[in-house]
C-alpha positions, -999 to +999 in steps of 0.1 A: +003-363+743-032-359+733-042-341+699-065-312+706-100-321+692-107-297+657-125-271+656-149-252+635-119-234+624-100-265+611-112-266+579-100-252+549-111-217+533-140-222+505-151-189+488-187-185+470-205-161+444-238-153+451-247-141+413-279-125+421-303-132+392-315-096+388-314-071+358-300-094+337-309-111+304-305-153+315-275-153+286-258-135+310-264-147+340-252-180+318-215-162+313-214-155+346-217-189+355-191-198+334-166-169+339-169-179+380-164-217+378-135-204+356-126-180+385-124-207+410-148-204+430-160-234+452-194-226+453-224-205+432-250-190+447-283-174+432-314-159+455-350-176+458-370-145+448-396-137+429-391-094+420-350-079+424-340-069+453-318-034+446-325-011+419-355-014+398-380-030+419-394-041+383-366-052+366-361-085+350-354-115+375-349-150+370-369-179+394-346-199+419-349-234+413-355-238+376-322-217+372-306-243+398-316-270+374-296-251+340-270-246+367-264-286+374-267-289+337-238-259+330-214-268+347-182-298+363-167-288+396-188-262+419-208-271+444-241-253+438-274-234+461-295-212+468-283-185+493-312-190+505-344-210+498-371-193+517-391-227+531-428-209+526-426-210+490-426-247+491-442-274+502-408-292+519-409-327+510-415-313+468-387-293+480-366-322+485-378-344+460-363-309+437-332-309+453-322-340+452-329-342+415-308-314+409-282-331+436-284-366+409-283-335+379-248-320+391-237-356+400-237-345+439-226-310+436-260-294+457-265-275+491-295-266+503-297-237+516-326-224+537-340-195+559-375-188+571-383-156+548-386-120+546-396-102+520-429-095+518-432-086+483-426-120+474-456-134+497-485-114+485-475-108+448-473-149+451-502-157+469-482-164+497-497-154+540-468-132+556-478-139+586-452-124+615-414-138+619-421-161+650-445-181+625-420-186+591-396-198+620-415-220+634-427-235+599-393-238+593-382-258+623-413-283+612-400-280+578-363-298+582-375-327+598-391-336+569-371-326+541-345-353+559-374-375+563-378-374+524-343-373+513-341-410+535-376-425+513-364-407+476-357-432+448-334-431+444-314-415+470-296-380+471-260-387+452-245-379+487-260-366+521-268-335+515-250-303+530-279-282+546-269-243+551-294-223+570-289-189+575-301-162+601-292-153+628-321-154+656-304-162+692-331-180+707-347-197+677-328-199+646-294-209+657-312-236+682-321-248+644-286-244+631-274-264+657-301-296+660-301-297+617-275-276+599-240-286+584-228-249+574-244-221+596-249-190+574-246-158+593-244-116+592-231-088+601-195-076+605-168-096+627-177-077+668-217-095+655-202-125+644-181-135+672-209-129+690-236-152+671-208-177+668-207-184+706-241-177+711-243-215+682-218-225+701-236-228+734-271-240+713-248-265+701-238-279+732-273-277+747-288-297+717-258-322+726-241-320+692-198-305+681-198-272+669-165-284+647-199-301+623-212-270+614-190-254+589-192-207+596-203-197+565-210-156+559-209-132+534-188-099+524-186-069+498-148-060+514-117-071+504-098-096+520-068-071+525-095-053+548-112-080+569-099-114+555-078-120+584-103-107+610-131-132+595-109-162+590-096-154+632-137-161+637-139-192+623-155-187+595-149-204+563-170-201+535-169-167+524-194-156+498-190-123+473-225-109+455-231-093+422-256-084+397-266-081+365-261-040+372-226-046+381-222-066+344-216-097+373-184-083+379-159-113+396-128-085+404-133-091+442-145-125+441-112-131+420-093-115+449-103-137+475-094-168+456-065-157+452-069-155+493-084-187+496-050-207+482-032-184+497-047-191+532-052-228+525-013-238+515+001-219+552 
């Protein structure tokens, strides 16, 4: 009897936490990174913004990639990433070199999370052209092959094949880029929206000749696993990320609940 082909739902469940670097001193972030690794998360994310997104818009905030390099030295086990890098802020070849360097600092624990960008204040304050959503997505499409080519050309090369996480949900353009390039797709929305977007991504995989099982499905939630765990995992979502920031005191209570759920789920 022929065994059924594996699907993305055959992957183990993983838990991430996004430590949003706003409204905190760096010492608070350092303690939060230690606590998150000790809590058992699989991935620690930050974000790639130059200003806070919530609360005091001019409050404290820290830059993404300098911080990821520091976290690579600080941690021992967790994977590290931005959720997600704004493609517009760095030359793609330079970004690849930065990520490769952090990959070496961490001994092979970096994920390149990337998206087209959306926060207009970042662009205008730092002198980047905001343009249109369509142009930003087109620029992401141009950047992804360049990043892969630069990874292949660097000496020394990355420690491992650096996983590429693409965030976004546009059905005509972004999900096609996911099908062509991503190892992980980070989607947004409730259960029904994610169900629909997963089906769209599966269709794009068929269109471009990619096995849908090759792409890990990822999303974020602010709800408990008792409320949405079975629904999300039933869709095949296998990387669930929680968020916390300085205003919340980097509270990891909900994250710990998801780690416990992960352990029970993976033991089934």
